[in-house]
C-alpha positions in Angstrom: 22.4 -15.0 -37.1 23.0 -15.4 -33.4 26.5 -15.8 -32.1 27.3 -17.3 -28.7 30.8 -17.8 -27.3 31.7 -21.1 -25.8 34.7 -20.5 -23.6 37.0 -23.5 -23.7 39.9 -21.9 -21.7 40.6 -23.4 -18.3 40.1 -20.1 -16.6 36.5 -19.8 -17.9 35.3 -23.2 -16.7 36.8 -23.9 -13.3 35.4 -27.4 -13.4 31.8 -26.1 -13.7 32.0 -23.6 -10.7 31.5 -20.5 -12.8 27.9 -19.2 -12.4 25.9 -16.9 -14.5 26.0 -13.2 -13.5 22.2 -13.4 -13.2 22.3 -15.5 -10.1 23.9 -13.1 -7.7 21.5 -11.7 -5.2 18.4 -13.2 -6.7 17.5 -14.9 -3.4 17.4 -18.4 -4.9 21.0 -19.5 -4.6 21.7 -21.1 -1.3 25.3 -22.3 -1.8 27.8 -22.9 -4.6 27.1 -26.4 -5.7 27.6 -28.4 -8.9 24.3 -30.4 -8.7 24.6 -32.3 -12.0 27.7 -34.0 -10.6 25.4 -35.7 -8.0 25.7 -33.4 -5.0 22.1 -32.3 -5.1 19.2 -33.9 -6.9 15.5 -33.5 -5.9 13.2 -36.5 -5.6 10.2 -35.8 -7.9 7.0 -37.6 -8.5 5.1 -37.4 -5.2 1.3 -37.6 -5.7 -1.1 -34.8 -4.7 -1.5 -34.4 -1.0 -4.8 -32.6 -1.4 -6.6 -35.1 -3.4 -4.9 -38.3 -2.3 -3.5 -37.8 1.2 -3.6 -41.5 2.2 -1.7 -42.6 -0.9 0.8 -39.8 -0.4 1.6 -41.2 3.0 1.3 -45.0 2.6 3.1 -45.5 -0.8 6.3 -43.6 0.1 9.2 -44.1 2.4 12.2 -41.8 3.0 14.6 -44.6 2.1 13.3 -44.5 -1.4 15.0 -41.2 -2.0 18.4 -42.7 -1.3 18.1 -45.3 -4.2 19.9 -44.3 -7.3 19.4 -44.8 -11.0 19.8 -47.9 -13.2 20.4 -48.3 -16.9 17.7 -50.7 -17.9 19.3 -51.6 -21.3 22.7 -52.4 -19.7 22.7 -56.2 -19.6 25.9 -58.0 -18.6 27.0 -61.5 -17.5 26.0 -60.6 -13.9 22.3 -60.2 -15.0 22.0 -63.9 -15.9 22.3 -67.1 -13.9 25.3 -68.3 -16.0 29.0 -67.4 -16.2 31.7 -67.8 -18.8 33.0 -66.3 -22.0 30.1 -67.7 -24.1 27.6 -66.1 -21.7 29.3 -62.7 -22.1 28.6 -63.0 -25.8 25.0 -64.3 -25.5 24.0 -62.4 -22.4 21.2 -60.5 -24.2 19.6 -63.7 -25.4 20.0 -65.5 -22.1 18.6 -62.6 -20.2 15.5 -62.5 -22.5 14.9 -66.2 -21.9 15.0 -65.7 -18.2 12.4 -62.9 -18.1 9.3 -63.9 -16.1 6.3 -64.0 -18.3 3.1 -64.9 -16.3 0.8 -67.4 -18.0 -1.8 -65.5 -20.1 -5.1 -67.3 -20.7 -7.7 -66.7 -23.4 -10.4 -64.5 -21.8 -12.8 -64.8 -24.7 -15.2 -67.1 -22.9 -15.3 -64.8 -19.8 -16.0 -61.8 -22.0 -18.8 -63.7 -23.7 -20.3 -64.6 -20.3 -20.1 -61.1 -18.9 -23.3 -59.5 -17.8 -23.0 -56.5 -20.1 -22.4 -58.5 -23.2 -25.2 -61.0 -22.3 -27.6 -58.1 -21.8 -26.8 -56.8 -25.3 -27.1 -60.3 -26.9 -30.4 -61.1 -25.2 -31.9 -57.7 -26.0 -32.2 -56.4 -22.4 -29.9 -53.5 -23.0 -30.8 -50.5 -25.2 -29.9 -51.2 -28.8 -29.7 -55.0 -28.2 -30.4 -57.7 -30.6 -34.0 -58.3 -29.6 -35.9 -61.2 -28.1 -36.9 -62.8 -31.4 -33.5 -62.9 -33.1 -31.2 -65.9 -33.0 -28.1 -64.9 -30.9 -25.7 -67.0 -32.9 -24.8 -64.2 -35.4 -24.4 -61.8 -32.6 -22.0 -64.2 -30.9 -19.9 -64.4 -34.0 -19.9 -60.6 -34.1 -18.7 -60.5 -30.5 -15.9 -62.9 -31.4 -14.9 -60.7 -34.4 -14.9 -57.5 -32.2 -12.9 -59.3 -29.5 -10.3 -60.4 -32.1 -10.0 -56.8 -33.2 -9.3 -55.7 -29.6 -6.8 -58.3 -28.3 -5.2 -61.7 -28.7 -3.7 -64.0 -26.1 0.0 -63.0 -25.6 2.6 -65.6 -26.7 5.3 -66.1 -24.1 8.0 -67.3 -26.6 7.2 -64.4 -28.9 7.4 -62.0 -26.0 10.9 -63.3 -25.0 12.1 -63.2 -28.6 10.8 -59.7 -29.1 12.4 -58.5 -25.9 15.8 -59.7 -27.1 15.3 -57.9 -30.4 14.2 -54.7 -28.6 17.1 -54.9 -26.2 19.6 -55.0 -29.1 17.7 -52.2 -30.9 17.6 -49.9 -27.9 21.4 -50.4 -27.3 22.0 -49.2 -30.8 19.5 -46.3 -30.5 20.3 -45.0 -27.0 23.4 -44.3 -24.9 21.4 -45.2 -21.8 17.8 -45.5 -20.6 17.7 -44.4 -17.0 15.1 -45.4 -14.4 15.1 -44.4 -10.7 15.0 -47.4 -8.5 13.0 -45.6 -5.9 10.2 -44.9 -8.4 10.2 -48.6 -9.3 10.0 -49.6 -5.6 6.9 -47.4 -5.1 5.2 -49.1 -8.1 6.1 -52.6 -6.8 4.7 -51.7 -3.4 1.5 -50.5 -5.1 1.2 -53.7 -7.1 1.3 -55.7 -3.8 -1.8 -53.9 -2.5 -4.1 -56.3 -4.5 -5.4 -53.6 -6.8 -4.6 -53.6 -10.5 -2.0 -51.1 -11.9 -3.1 -48.7 -14.6 -0.1 -46.7 -16.0 -1.0 -43.4 -17.7 1.8 -41.9 -19.8 2.8 -39.0 -21.9 3.6 -39.7 -25.5 6.7 -38.3 -27.2 7.4 -40.9 -29.9 6.1 -44.0 -31.5 9.0 -45.8 -29.8 7.2 -45.2 -26.4 4.8 -48.1 -27.1 7.7 -50.5 -27.4 10.1 -49.0 -24.9 7.8 -48.6 -21.9 6.5 -52.3 -22.0 10.1 -53.5 -22.3 11.2 -51.4 -19.3 8.4 -52.6 -17.1 8.8 -56.3 -18.2 12.5 -56.1 -17.4 11.7 -54.7 -13.9 9.4 -57.6 -13.0 5.9 -56.2 -13.6 5.1 -58.9 -16.2 3.4 -58.4 -19.5 1.9 -54.9 -19.7 -1.1 -54.5 -22.0 -0.7 -51.4 -24.1 -3.7 -49.4 -25.4 -2.5 -48.5 -28.9 -4.0 -46.0 -31.3 -5.0 -47.9 -34.4 -3.9 -45.0 -36.6 -0.4 -45.2 -35.1 0.5 -48.5 -36.7 -0.2 -50.2 -40.0 -2.8 -53.1 -40.3 0.0 -55.5 -41.1 1.7 -54.8 -37.7 -1.4 -54.9 -35.6 -1.7 -58.7 -35.4 1.9 -59.0 -34.2 1.3 -56.2 -31.6 -1.8 -58.0 -30.3 0.2 -61.2 -29.7 2.7 -59.0 -27.7 -0.1 -57.6 -25.5 -1.5 -54.6 -27.4 -5.1 -53.5 -27.2 -7.0 -51.7 -30.0 -10.3 -49.9 -29.7 -12.7 -51.2 -32.4 -14.0 -48.5 -34.8 -17.6 -49.5 -34.0 -17.1 -48.2 -30.4 -17.2 -44.6 -31.7 -20.7 -45.0 -33.4 -23.7 -43.1 -32.0 -25.3 -44.1 -28.7 -28.5 -45.5 -30.4 -26.5 -47.7 -32.9 -26.8 -51.4 -32.1 -23.3 -52.0 -33.5 -21.9 -49.3 -31.3 -23.7 -50.6 -28.1 -22.4 -54.1 -28.7 -18.8 -52.9 -29.4 -18.7 -50.7 -26.3 -20.1 -53.6 -24.2 -17.3 -55.9 -25.5 -14.6 -53.3 -24.8 -15.9 -52.7 -21.3 -16.0 -56.5 -20.6 -12.4 -56.8 -21.9 -11.2 -54.0 -19.5 -13.1 -55.6 -16.6 -11.5 -59.0 -17.2 -8.1 -57.3 -17.5 -8.5 -55.5 -14.2 -9.7 -58.6 -12.5 -6.8 -60.7 -13.7 -4.4 -58.1 -12.3 -2.5 -57.4 -15.6 -1.0 -53.9 -15.8 -2.6 -51.6 -18.3 -0.7 -48.8 -20.1 -2.7 -45.9 -21.5 -1.2 -42.9 -23.4 -3.0 -39.7 -22.3 -1.1 -37.4 -24.7 -1.3 -37.2 -28.5 1.9 -37.7 -30.5 3.9 -34.5 -31.2 2.9 -33.1 -34.6 -0.7 -34.3 -34.4 -2.9 -31.6 -35.7 -5.3 -31.5 -32.8 -5.6 -31.1 -29.1 -2.8 -32.2 -26.7 -4.9 -34.5 -24.6 -5.7 -37.8 -26.3 -9.4 -38.5 -26.9 -8.6 -42.2 -27.2 -6.6 -42.2 -23.9 -9.5 -40.5 -22.1 -11.9 -43.2 -23.5 -9.7 -46.0 -22.1 -9.4 -44.2 -18.8 -13.2 -43.8 -18.7 -13.6 -47.5 -19.1 -11.3 -48.1 -16.0 -13.2 -45.5 -14.0 -16.5 -47.1 -14.9 -15.3 -50.6 -13.9 -14.2 -49.3 -10.4 -17.5 -47.4 -9.9 -19.5 -50.5 -10.8 -17.6 -52.6 -8.2 -15.9 -55.0 -10.7 -12.7 -54.3 -8.7 -12.5 -52.5 -5.4 -9.9 -50.0 -6.5 -7.2 -49.4 -9.1 -3.8 -47.9 -8.6 -3.0 -45.1 -11.1 0.7 -44.5 -12.0 1.6 -41.3 -13.9 4.4 -42.2 -16.3 6.6 -39.9 -18.4 9.5 -40.5 -20.8 11.9 -37.8 -22.0 14.6 -37.9 -24.6 17.6 -35.7 -25.5 16.2 -35.8 -29.0 13.1 -37.7 -30.0 14.0 -40.9 -31.9 13.8 -40.3 -35.6 11.2 -42.9 -36.5 9.4 -40.2 -38.4 9.2 -36.5 -38.5 7.1 -36.0 -35.3 6.3 -32.4 -36.2 4.6 -33.2 -39.5 2.0 -35.7 -40.4 2.9 -38.9 -38.5 3.1 -42.0 -40.7 1.7 -45.2 -39.2 4.4 -47.5 -37.7 4.8 -50.5 -40.0 7.3 -53.1 -40.9 8.8 -50.8 -43.6 9.0 -47.7 -41.4 10.4 -49.8 -38.6 13.2 -51.2 -40.8 14.0 -47.6 -41.9 14.1 -46.5 -38.3 16.6 -49.3 -37.5 18.8 -48.3 -40.4 18.7 -44.6 -39.4 19.5 -45.5 -35.8 22.5 -47.7 -36.9 23.7 -44.8 -39.1 23.4 -42.4 -36.2 25.2 -44.8 -33.9 28.1 -45.0 -36.3 28.2 -41.3 -37.2 27.3 -39.3 -34.2 26.6 -39.2 -30.4 23.7 -41.3 -29.1 20.8 -39.9 -27.3 19.8 -40.6 -23.7 16.3 -41.4 -22.4 14.7 -41.2 -19.0 11.7 -43.1 -17.8 9.8 -41.6 -14.9 7.3 -43.5 -12.7 5.5 -41.1 -10.4 4.0 -42.1 -7.1 0.9 -44.3 -7.5 -2.3 -43.2 -6.0 -5.8 -44.7 -5.4 -8.5 -44.0 -8.0 -11.2 -44.6 -5.3 -9.5 -42.0 -3.0 -9.2 -39.5 -5.8 -12.8 -39.9 -6.9 -14.0 -39.4 -3.3 -11.9 -36.3 -2.5 -11.7 -34.5 -5.8 -15.4 -33.7 -6.1 -15.2 -31.3 -3.1 -12.8 -29.1 -5.2 -15.2 -28.7 -8.1 -16.5 -25.1 -8.4 -18.3 -23.0 -10.9 -17.1 -22.8 -14.5 -17.4 -20.1 -17.1 -16.5 -20.0 -20.7 -13.5 -18.0 -21.9 -15.9 -15.6 -23.7 -17.7 -14.9 -20.5 -14.5 -14.3 -18.6 -12.4 -12.2 -20.9 -14.5 -10.7 -23.7 -16.0 -7.8 -21.6 -12.5 -7.0 -20.3 -10.9 -7.0 -23.7 -13.6 -4.6 -25.0 -13.4 -2.3 -22.0 -16.9 -3.1 -20.9 -15.9 -4.4 -17.4 -12.8 -4.4 -15.1 -13.8 -7.2 -12.8 -12.0 -10.5 -13.4 -14.1 -13.4 -12.1 -12.2 -15.9 -9.9 -13.8 -19.0 -11.4 -12.5 -21.9 -13.4 -12.3 -21.6 -17.1 -14.3 -24.1 -19.2 -12.1 -25.0 -22.1 -12.5 -28.5 -23.7 -10.5 -29.0 -26.9 -10.4 -32.8 -26.8 -13.5 -34.3 -28.5 -15.5 -36.9 -26.6 -15.5 -40.3 -28.2 -18.1 -43.0 -28.0 -17.0 -44.9 -24.9 -16.6 -41.7 -22.9 -19.9 -40.2 -24.4 -21.8 -43.3 -23.0 -20.9 -42.2 -19.4 -22.9 -39.8 -17.3 -22.1 -36.1 -17.7 -20.7 -36.0 -14.2 -18.5 -39.0 -14.9 -17.2 -37.4 -18.1 -16.1 -34.4 -16.2 -14.4 -36.6 -13.6 -12.5 -38.4 -16.4 -11.4 -35.1 -18.0 -10.2 -33.7 -14.7 -8.5 -36.9 -13.7 -6.6 -37.0 -17.1 -5.4 -33.5 -16.5 -4.4 -34.3 -13.0 -2.4 -37.3 -14.1 -0.7 -35.5 -17.0 0.0 -32.7 -14.5 2.0 -35.2 -12.4 3.6 -36.9 -15.4 5.0 -33.8 -17.0 6.2 -32.3 -13.7 8.1 -35.5 -12.8 9.8 -35.4 -16.2 13.5 -34.5 -16.1 14.8 -31.5 -18.0 17.3 -32.8 -20.6 20.5 -31.1 -21.5 19.3 -30.3 -25.0 16.4 -28.2 -23.5 18.8 -26.2 -21.4 21.2 -25.6 -24.3 18.4 -24.7 -26.7 17.2 -22.1 -24.2 20.6 -20.5 -23.8 21.1 -20.3 -27.5 17.7 -18.8 -28.2 18.1 -16.1 -25.5 21.6 -15.1 -26.8 23.6 -16.0 -23.8 27.3 -15.3 -24.1 29.0 -17.9 -21.9 27.6 -21.3 -22.4 29.8 -23.2 -19.9 29.0 -21.0 -16.9 25.3 -20.3 -17.8 24.7 -24.0 -18.5 25.7 -24.6 -14.9 23.6 -21.7 -13.6 20.4 -22.8 -15.5 20.9 -26.4 -14.3 21.1 -25.2 -10.6 18.1 -22.9 -11.0 16.1 -25.8 -12.4 17.0 -28.2 -9.6 16.3 -25.5 -6.9 12.8 -25.3 -8.2 12.2 -29.0 -7.5 12.7 -30.3 -11.0 15.2 -33.0 -11.9 17.6 -33.0 -14.8 18.2 -36.0 -17.1 22.0 -35.8 -17.3 25.2 -36.0 -15.2 28.9 -35.8 -15.7 31.7 -33.3 -16.4 30.4 -29.9 -17.4 32.7 -29.6 -20.5 31.8 -33.1 -21.7 28.1 -32.3 -21.2 28.2 -29.2 -23.3 30.3 -30.9 -26.0 27.9 -33.8 -26.1 24.8 -31.6 -26.2 26.2 -29.5 -29.1 26.9 -32.7 -30.9 23.3 -33.7 -30.6 22.2 -30.2 -31.9 24.8 -30.2 -34.7 22.0 -30.1 -37.4 20.7 -26.8 -36.0 23.9 -25.0 -34.9 27.3 -24.4 -36.5 30.5 -24.3 -34.5 33.2 -21.9 -35.7 36.7 -21.8 -34.2 38.0 -18.3 -33.4 41.1 -16.9 -31.7 42.5 -18.1 -28.4 40.8 -21.5 -28.6 37.2 -20.2 -28.3 34.3 -21.5 -30.3 31.5 -19.5 -31.8 28.1 -21.3 -31.7 25.9 -20.0 -34.4 22.3 -21.1 -34.7 20.8 -21.8 -38.1 17.8 -19.6 -38.9 14.5 -20.9 -40.0 13.6 -24.5 -39.1 16.7 -24.7 -36.8 15.3 -21.9 -34.6 11.9 -23.6 -34.5 13.4 -26.8 -33.4 15.3 -25.1 -30.7 12.1 -23.4 -29.5 10.4 -26.8 -29.3 13.2 -28.2 -27.2 13.3 -25.1 -24.9 9.6 -25.6 -24.2 10.7 -28.5 -21.9 12.1 -25.9 -19.5 8.9 -23.9 -19.2 7.3 -26.0 -16.4 10.2 -25.2 -14.0 9.8 -21.5 -14.5 6.1 -21.2 -15.3 5.0 -19.5 -12.1 7.8 -16.9 -12.3 7.1 -16.4 -16.1 3.4 -15.7 -15.5 4.3 -13.3 -12.7 6.9 -11.5 -14.8 4.4 -11.1 -17.7 1.8 -9.8 -15.3 4.3 -7.2 -14.0 5.1 -6.3 -17.6 1.4 -5.6 -18.2 1.2 -3.4 -15.1 4.3 -1.4 -16.1 3.1 -1.0 -19.7 0.4 1.4 -18.6 2.7 3.5 -16.4 6.1 3.8 -18.0 7.5 3.4 -21.5 8.5 -0.2 -22.2 11.9 0.9 -23.5 12.5 3.0 -20.4 15.5 2.2 -18.0 15.1 -0.4 -15.3 15.6 2.3 -12.6 12.6 4.3 -13.9 10.4 1.2 -13.9 11.5 0.4 -10.3 10.1 3.7 -9.1 6.5 2.6 -9.8 4.5 1.0 -7.0 2.7 -2.2 -7.9 -0.4 -3.0 -6.0 -1.0 -6.6 -4.9 -4.6 -6.5 -6.1 -3.4 -5.3 -9.5 -0.9 -8.1 -9.7 -3.6 -10.6 -8.9 -5.8 -9.2 -11.6 -3.1 -9.4 -14.3 -2.2 -13.0 -13.3 -5.8 -14.0 -13.5 -6.2 -12.4 -16.9 -3.1 -14.3 -18.2 -4.4 -17.5 -16.7 -7.7 -17.1 -18.5 -5.9 -16.2 -21.8 -3.4 -19.1 -21.9 -4.6 -22.5 -23.1 -5.2 -25.2 -20.4 -2.6 -27.4 -22.2 0.1 -25.0 -21.1 -1.2 -24.7 -17.6 -1.0 -28.5 -17.0 2.8 -28.4 -16.8 3.4 -28.7 -13.1 3.0 -31.2 -10.3 0.0 -31.1 -8.0 1.1 -29.8 -4.6 3.6 -27.4 -6.3 3.0 -24.0 -7.6 0.6 -24.7 -10.4 -2.9 -23.8 -11.5 -4.2 -27.3 -10.9 -7.9 -28.5 -10.7 -7.7 -28.9 -6.9 -6.3 -25.4 -6.4 -8.2 -22.1 -6.6 -7.1 -19.3 -8.9 -6.6 -17.0 -5.9 -4.3 -19.4 -4.2 -2.2 -19.7 -7.4 -2.0 -15.9 -7.7 -0.6 -15.8 -4.2 1.9 -18.5 -5.0 3.1 -16.6 -8.1 3.6 -13.5 -6.0 5.6 -15.5 -3.5 7.9 -16.9 -6.2 8.6 -13.4 -7.5 9.6 -12.3 -4.0 11.7 -15.4 -3.4 13.7 -15.0 -6.6 14.3 -11.3 -5.7 12.4 -9.6 -8.5 9.9 -7.9 -6.2 10.5 -6.3 -2.8 7.8 -5.2 -0.4 7.2 -1.5 -0.1 5.8 0.0 3.1 3.5 2.9 2.1 2.8 5.8 4.6 -0.1 5.0 6.8 -0.2 1.3 6.0 0.2 -1.5 8.5 3.8 -2.8 8.4 4.3 -6.3 7.2 5.9 -7.3 10.5 3.1 -5.8 12.6 0.9 -8.7 13.7 -0.7 -6.9 16.6 -3.8 -5.8 14.8 -4.2 -9.0 12.8 -7.4 -10.9 13.3 -6.0 -14.4 14.1 -9.5 -15.9 13.7 -9.5 -17.5 10.2 -6.5 -15.3 9.2 -3.6 -17.5 10.2 -0.8 -17.7 7.7 -0.7 -21.4 8.0 -4.4 -21.8 7.2 -4.8 -24.7 4.6 -5.0 -23.3 1.1 -7.7 -25.9 0.2 -10.0 -24.9 3.1 -13.0 -23.3 1.4 -15.5 -23.7 4.2 -15.5 -19.9 4.8 -17.2 -18.4 1.8 -15.9 -15.0 2.5 -12.2 -16.0 3.0 -11.1 -15.1 -0.5 -12.8 -11.7 -0.4 -11.4 -11.0 3.0 -7.9 -11.8 1.8 -8.4 -9.5 -1.2 -9.5 -6.7 1.2 -6.4 -7.3 3.4 -4.2 -7.1 0.2 -5.4 -3.7 -0.7 -2.7 -1.9 1.2 0.2 -4.1 0.1 2.5 -2.7 -2.5 5.8 -3.9 -4.2 8.6 -2.5 -6.3 10.9 -4.0 -8.8 14.2 -4.9 -7.2 17.1 -2.6 -8.2 19.8 -5.2 -8.0 22.0 -5.0 -11.1 21.3 -8.6 -12.3 17.5 -8.5 -12.1 16.8 -6.9 -15.6 18.3 -9.8 -17.4 16.5 -12.4 -15.3 13.2 -10.5 -15.7 13.7 -10.5 -19.5 14.6 -14.2 -19.4 11.3 -15.1 -17.6 9.2 -13.0 -20.0 10.7 -14.6 -23.1 9.6 -18.0 -22.0 6.0 -17.2 -22.9 6.9 -14.9 -25.8 6.4 -17.5 -28.6 2.8 -18.2 -27.7 1.9 -14.6 -26.8 3.4 -13.3 -30.0 1.5 -15.9 -32.0 -1.7 -14.7 -30.4 -0.8 -11.0 -31.1 0.0 -11.8 -34.8 -3.3 -13.7 -35.0 -5.1 -10.6 -33.9 -3.3 -8.6 -36.5 -4.2 -11.1 -39.1 -8.0 -10.8 -38.5 -8.4 -8.0 -41.1 -6.3 -9.9 -43.7 -7.7 -13.4 -43.3 -10.1 -14.8 -45.9 -13.3 -15.7 -44.0 -15.5 -17.7 -43.9 -13.2 -20.8 -44.1 -12.8 -24.2 -42.6 -10.9 -24.5 -39.3 -8.0 -26.3 -41.0 -8.0 -23.8 -43.9 -7.9 -20.8 -41.6 -5.1 -22.4 -39.5 -3.1 -22.8 -42.7 -3.7 -19.2 -43.6 -2.5 -18.0 -40.2 0.5 -20.3 -40.3 1.6 -18.9 -43.7 1.2 -15.4 -42.2 3.4 -16.4 -39.2 6.1 -17.7 -41.5 6.0 -14.5 -43.6 6.2 -12.4 -40.5 9.1 -14.5 -39.2 11.1 -13.9 -42.4 10.7 -10.2 -41.8 11.4 -9.8 -38.1 13.6 -12.9 -37.6 11.5 -14.3 -34.8 11.0 -17.9 -36.0 9.9 -19.3 -32.6 6.3 -18.5 -33.2 6.2 -19.8 -36.8 4.9 -23.1 -35.6 1.7 -24.9 -36.8 0.8 -25.9 -33.2 0.9 -22.3 -32.1 -1.3 -21.4 -35.1 -3.9 -24.0 -34.0 -3.8 -22.8 -30.4 -4.4 -19.2 -31.5 -7.4 -20.1 -33.8 -9.0 -22.3 -31.1 -8.4 -19.6 -28.4 -10.0 -16.9 -30.6 -12.9 -19.2 -31.2 -13.4 -19.7 -27.4 -13.0 -16.0 -26.8 -15.8 -15.2 -29.3 -13.6 -13.5 -31.9 -14.3 -16.3 -34.3 -17.7 -18.0 -34.6 -18.0 -21.6 -35.7 -21.0 -22.9 -37.7 -21.6 -26.4 -39.2 -21.6 -26.9 -43.0 -21.4 -29.9 -45.4 -17.7 -29.3 -45.8 -17.1 -29.3 -42.1 -17.1 -26.6 -39.4 -16.8 -23.1 -40.9 -15.3 -20.1 -39.1 -16.7 -16.6 -39.4 -15.5 -13.3 -37.9 -18.0 -12.3 -35.2 -19.8 -9.1 -35.7 -18.3 -7.7 -32.5 -14.8 -8.0 -33.8 -15.5 -7.0 -37.3 -14.7 -3.4 -36.5 -11.1 -2.3 -36.6 -11.4 -0.6 -33.2 -12.2 -3.9 -31.4 -9.5 -5.7 -33.2 -7.0 -3.2 -32.0 -8.3 -3.6 -28.5 -7.7 -7.3 -28.7 -4.2 -6.8 -30.0 -3.4 -4.3 -27.3 -4.8 -6.6 -24.6 -2.3 -9.3 -25.7 0.6 -7.0 -26.4 0.6 -5.8 -22.8 2.0 -9.1 -21.7 4.8 -9.3 -24.3 8.2 -8.1 -23.4 10.5 -7.1 -26.2 
């Protein structure tokens, strides 16, 4: 077990001023600040300046940054129109009655009269009812499908439900924070005349209740929420429909030539069109729930987004304002076990959740939540500008397989084609170009949502515990500052000692606190599931350090072929690292890692986003390694010095040339030629080895899962179904974790990513069968020699 000392003596804390020994001389610390006390906090959530420059400028004002946070579940006498001792006791109920609920009318007649539905009824559309048939049965079918999708919201029921939710949230959460500046940007976008479409991450079943309540309390009215039918029981769906929920009918996923499917898709499209025309906000979840055995991106969310894109392209509305939304928790509310099979939310499970929350409210510290509303941007503007950034695409097998087998050394600088999210009926009905637009747009929005999310205190504490840090007070302060200095916000504030105590209280199920001499505490992590839970929490910190982590693993791969990995840091610092070789290793790692992981940063920041070329991102990774002090430039004999600008060709070579300017087809190749003479060394500062190891370990769980999956190839029982082989690999990861004590990679989600990555790489081949898709070991990797090459290729990026 891992022991970590928590210094509680006054000399060790100094009111949070003690910093980690890693921070000295790394080039990132500007001054000694205590940012989580409010002295420094970055404003996050700006939209992409490359794809949406007009929105970036028009929907933002500097004064927005000066607005603070508000606790949306804190309702007092001052929040109502009344005063008095009775009001103080009934303020929740009175506040709920005063909420503005716009009148909601029944749109069934307008849906029936829509052009698309009429075409299907009259038989003019493919798969229609036909000219000779009586349309009355079809009209009844339209009414049935419409009743499955939505129901007119009930104002009294909405107010009553908001009162119940307010009391429930106050029992469940310590606070729910929302930045007033973010809300002001959304209000400004709502006044533009275009409907709001909010696209959110999905961390818990509570999100579908919490987010509409927050938006209603902030004056946005009734938000229509696109629910997953599998996320709630059939008994609860009628109630949710009356509260503004939308459900996709199952007939919409039928084949394109099915008359029932054509009619259902026409009705759904008409509902979305009427919703946008009426100006009601729409909330769509683009992310699957944690624990879902499948891809990270939601197929249902992409289907709803495709309907919005289609309505704008057809001119039903001129434009739509897209708002990336994210929600983060200290700990995900315990409605159900989110890392196993998710049970549908029903009346019984809801009652159990209330009882569990009340028990937790009485017995332990409450969790905090943060709602993030990023800067809105125009869908029309994104559609116009983003197409210019599209380039060639190649499969992962085309990109990496020749390099893994030693048949080639050239790494193509092209986009990787990797689609794990299945295409459902409404999205499949679109043109192929529009399907690609929706997939790229969903990644773009999730990119912004995840990057605007705040890092919670539990994520920082879990990272420190996993990486065996020795002084929690000082290093908690250090890691908080490093996160803020990289442009990411944190979801906590207060005294350092109280924060650490509160965080350890939240993690009490996964750690043990032992008192030792002189008032110190020994924090001991519990092995097995406790370590896996800490690993999931620490993954929230990866977006802030993703660029440096990729660069550190790339440097590790270069050094692996030159010096022994267990050699001293001084010996590794002797080796010269070519800039071209660093670019190559970063590209290899980008092609190897799943796209789900590479979505984790904000457009316009250092991230491999759809509107940024791989070469530009490689340069950004190298810049970050230099800025944080891990790499130093080395002037080799005969090379042009870095400060010598006399012989530079200023034509098309300016340092401030826009990174998105791809008009010169030879610009990237010229930059590569210019980089041939640039070399770097590892910094010899005494604190760099620990920081380098910290960055490498951020990617270790996924890379080790890939390496163990390569080892398992000669032990696995193939052929087998995809789910069966995933279960085999997961059991192998668990058995290996029991032997080496590295439980972080014994996660079913990592097993799924490893199997799918090997399928895309051509290691496993998938064939259809009556029992479902079957996996076979490809003939190329049936030999032990090629399996070892695959394992060595992955192992080069892993730092022990």
